[in-house]
DOVOGU-725336 format. One record per residue (C-alpha): y, z, x. Coordinates in Angstrom, 3 decimals, always signed. Example, Ala and Ser with C-alpha at 12.3 -4.5 7.8 and 13.67 -1.06 7.14 Angstrom:
REM residues 2
+----------+----------+----------+
!       py !       pz !       px !
+----------+----------+----------+
!   -4.500 !   +7.800 !  +12.300 !
!   -1.060 !   +7.140 !  +13.670 !
+----------+----------+----------+
***
This chain:
REM residues 177
+----------+----------+----------+
!       py !       pz !       px !
+----------+----------+----------+
! -146.456 ! -110.138 !   -5.421 !
! -144.927 ! -107.479 !   -7.666 !
! -146.966 ! -105.506 !  -10.153 !
! -147.147 ! -107.189 !  -13.539 !
! -146.017 ! -110.589 !  -12.370 !
! -149.295 ! -112.313 !  -13.271 !
! -149.891 ! -110.138 !  -16.355 !
! -153.458 ! -109.640 !  -17.599 !
! -155.020 ! -112.801 !  -16.272 !
! -158.587 ! -112.833 !  -15.137 !
! -157.969 ! -113.052 !  -11.387 !
! -158.624 ! -109.486 !  -10.255 !
! -160.883 ! -108.094 !  -12.969 !
! -162.831 ! -111.155 !  -14.072 !
! -163.126 ! -113.025 !  -17.338 !
! -164.833 ! -110.149 !  -19.172 !
! -161.562 ! -108.213 !  -19.267 !
! -159.773 ! -111.084 !  -21.016 !
! -162.326 ! -111.588 !  -23.820 !
! -161.865 ! -109.673 !  -27.041 !
! -163.521 ! -106.308 !  -27.695 !
! -165.921 ! -107.873 !  -30.191 !
! -167.550 ! -109.980 !  -27.497 !
! -168.197 ! -106.870 !  -25.390 !
! -169.466 ! -104.750 !  -28.282 !
! -171.742 ! -107.352 !  -29.864 !
! -174.690 ! -106.798 !  -27.468 !
! -174.386 ! -103.032 !  -27.938 !
! -174.358 ! -103.367 !  -31.721 !
! -177.405 ! -105.637 !  -31.619 !
! -179.276 ! -103.180 !  -29.393 !
! -178.402 ! -100.341 !  -31.763 !
! -179.778 ! -102.243 !  -34.742 !
! -182.955 ! -103.119 !  -32.874 !
! -183.501 !  -99.636 !  -31.477 !
! -182.892 !  -97.704 !  -34.703 !
! -181.000 !  -94.542 !  -35.483 !
! -182.734 !  -92.333 !  -32.910 !
! -180.977 !  -94.011 !  -29.994 !
! -177.437 !  -94.046 !  -31.391 !
! -176.390 !  -90.792 !  -29.627 !
! -177.728 !  -92.024 !  -26.292 !
! -176.057 !  -95.420 !  -26.633 !
! -172.755 !  -93.800 !  -27.624 !
! -173.007 !  -91.494 !  -24.608 !
! -173.751 !  -94.314 !  -22.173 !
! -170.954 !  -96.531 !  -23.495 !
! -168.333 !  -93.776 !  -23.557 !
! -169.443 !  -92.418 !  -20.187 !
! -169.238 !  -95.845 !  -18.598 !
! -165.801 !  -96.427 !  -20.097 !
! -164.502 !  -93.025 !  -18.996 !
! -166.029 !  -93.310 !  -15.533 !
! -164.695 !  -96.815 !  -15.061 !
! -161.274 !  -95.908 !  -16.439 !
! -160.824 !  -92.855 !  -14.245 !
! -162.776 !  -94.066 !  -11.238 !
! -164.755 !  -90.821 !  -11.252 !
! -168.499 !  -90.825 !  -11.919 !
! -168.346 !  -87.083 !  -12.644 !
! -165.830 !  -87.622 !  -15.455 !
! -167.949 !  -90.472 !  -16.825 !
! -171.076 !  -88.301 !  -16.747 !
! -169.331 !  -85.378 !  -18.463 !
! -167.811 !  -87.581 !  -21.164 !
! -171.140 !  -89.362 !  -21.731 !
! -173.052 !  -86.093 !  -22.142 !
! -170.365 !  -84.693 !  -24.448 !
! -170.289 !  -87.764 !  -26.671 !
! -174.092 !  -87.968 !  -26.837 !
! -174.305 !  -84.295 !  -27.823 !
! -171.560 !  -84.572 !  -30.448 !
! -173.063 !  -87.754 !  -31.904 !
! -176.506 !  -86.173 !  -32.092 !
! -175.091 !  -83.101 !  -33.859 !
! -173.199 !  -85.295 !  -36.335 !
! -176.320 !  -87.333 !  -37.026 !
! -178.374 !  -84.167 !  -37.701 !
! -175.612 !  -82.740 !  -39.939 !
! -175.535 !  -85.945 !  -41.972 !
! -179.321 !  -85.913 !  -42.368 !
! -179.280 !  -82.275 !  -43.473 !
! -176.502 !  -82.917 !  -46.005 !
! -178.478 !  -85.793 !  -47.556 !
! -181.612 !  -83.657 !  -47.648 !
! -179.707 !  -80.763 !  -49.246 !
! -178.305 !  -83.096 !  -51.926 !
! -181.831 !  -84.295 !  -52.730 !
! -183.168 !  -80.734 !  -52.899 !
! -180.261 !  -79.683 !  -55.135 !
! -180.918 !  -82.508 !  -57.605 !
! -184.582 !  -81.505 !  -57.769 !
! -183.673 !  -77.823 !  -58.286 !
! -181.123 !  -78.667 !  -61.015 !
! -183.597 !  -80.803 !  -62.974 !
! -186.485 !  -78.337 !  -62.550 !
! -184.311 !  -75.335 !  -63.466 !
! -183.613 !  -76.800 !  -66.892 !
! -187.332 !  -77.254 !  -67.670 !
! -189.676 !  -74.711 !  -69.284 !
! -192.939 !  -73.750 !  -67.602 !
! -195.268 !  -76.738 !  -67.939 !
! -192.360 !  -79.119 !  -68.479 !
! -192.077 !  -82.476 !  -66.746 !
! -189.053 !  -84.686 !  -66.132 !
! -187.919 !  -87.530 !  -63.873 !
! -185.439 !  -86.948 !  -61.062 !
! -183.211 !  -89.354 !  -59.116 !
! -180.728 !  -89.017 !  -56.248 !
! -177.952 !  -91.534 !  -55.635 !
! -176.262 !  -90.982 !  -52.284 !
! -172.743 !  -92.158 !  -51.484 !
! -174.289 !  -94.460 !  -48.893 !
! -177.023 !  -96.043 !  -51.047 !
! -179.673 !  -96.039 !  -48.345 !
! -182.587 !  -93.723 !  -49.039 !
! -181.930 !  -93.183 !  -52.754 !
! -185.085 !  -91.538 !  -54.045 !
! -186.646 !  -90.795 !  -57.410 !
! -189.789 !  -89.273 !  -58.783 !
! -191.107 !  -86.704 !  -61.220 !
! -190.918 !  -82.905 !  -61.399 !
! -193.311 !  -80.460 !  -63.010 !
! -192.668 !  -76.717 !  -63.368 !
! -195.943 !  -74.996 !  -62.507 !
! -195.042 !  -71.400 !  -63.310 !
! -192.669 !  -68.486 !  -62.969 !
! -192.616 !  -66.270 !  -59.901 !
! -192.089 !  -62.606 !  -60.720 !
! -189.338 !  -61.375 !  -58.433 !
! -187.016 !  -58.367 !  -58.903 !
! -184.157 !  -60.111 !  -57.070 !
! -183.903 !  -63.398 !  -58.986 !
! -185.911 !  -65.496 !  -61.429 !
! -187.898 !  -68.109 !  -59.518 !
! -190.239 !  -70.983 !  -60.366 !
! -192.963 !  -72.835 !  -58.531 !
! -192.543 !  -76.578 !  -58.904 !
! -194.323 !  -79.756 !  -57.909 !
! -192.323 !  -82.916 !  -57.360 !
! -193.234 !  -86.447 !  -56.492 !
! -191.386 !  -89.080 !  -54.523 !
! -192.053 !  -92.504 !  -55.960 !
! -192.793 !  -95.209 !  -53.410 !
! -195.796 !  -97.402 !  -52.695 !
! -198.141 !  -94.420 !  -52.978 !
! -196.441 !  -91.449 !  -54.695 !
! -196.980 !  -88.143 !  -52.933 !
! -196.612 !  -84.704 !  -54.515 !
! -195.015 !  -81.706 !  -52.824 !
! -194.882 !  -78.022 !  -53.760 !
! -191.711 !  -75.946 !  -53.580 !
! -190.027 !  -72.884 !  -55.015 !
! -186.626 !  -72.657 !  -56.657 !
! -184.650 !  -69.556 !  -57.639 !
! -181.701 !  -69.007 !  -59.947 !
! -178.645 !  -67.720 !  -58.144 !
! -175.024 !  -67.248 !  -59.158 !
! -174.322 !  -70.972 !  -58.668 !
! -177.381 !  -72.111 !  -60.609 !
! -180.861 !  -73.066 !  -59.462 !
! -181.310 !  -73.559 !  -55.742 !
! -184.022 !  -74.549 !  -53.316 !
! -185.860 !  -71.455 !  -52.083 !
! -188.685 !  -72.617 !  -49.822 !
! -188.788 !  -73.980 !  -46.321 !
! -192.457 !  -74.326 !  -45.418 !
! -193.544 !  -76.744 !  -48.180 !
! -190.640 !  -79.062 !  -47.427 !
! -191.591 !  -79.676 !  -43.783 !
! -193.907 !  -82.632 !  -44.520 !
! -191.214 !  -84.204 !  -46.739 !
! -188.091 !  -83.740 !  -44.581 !
! -189.493 !  -82.909 !  -41.156 !
! -187.427 !  -80.769 !  -38.803 !
! -184.257 !  -81.155 !  -40.891 !
! -185.188 !  -78.196 !  -43.109 !
+----------+----------+----------+
***
């Protein structure tokens, strides 16, 4: 029998190859939703590695592609988390920079993807004497079931007020700082 005579029927490769891509991806999508965001890089690596290994017939190629995709996906996920954290810190610094010492004001962040939009209150505790730039010590809250307060420093730079502390932010944003 000549190549291509029977087309893409299910004889040689089984019925899975004939079903649409949605039917194959549905279990993976469900697992991703159940497992949470922490496993997305690993799942992406396994799926792409299996596809590359199966497509080329080489386990080494599949392994290399899987590791590469998992690493790239993990880096993209961390970058996205840091960019959201930076946006939140910048909103807090902008609001606090406009306040006098002892002033209080509400703050709110609205992300492009509206998951994790936060709000709370800011209080400027005092000025920090610094020959390089004017700085302020602030306290800010994040409103949720039980509001928590955090301490941070902001300094005025050429582009306006910016976040200036790393240590106090660790409990709020974890390793993303």
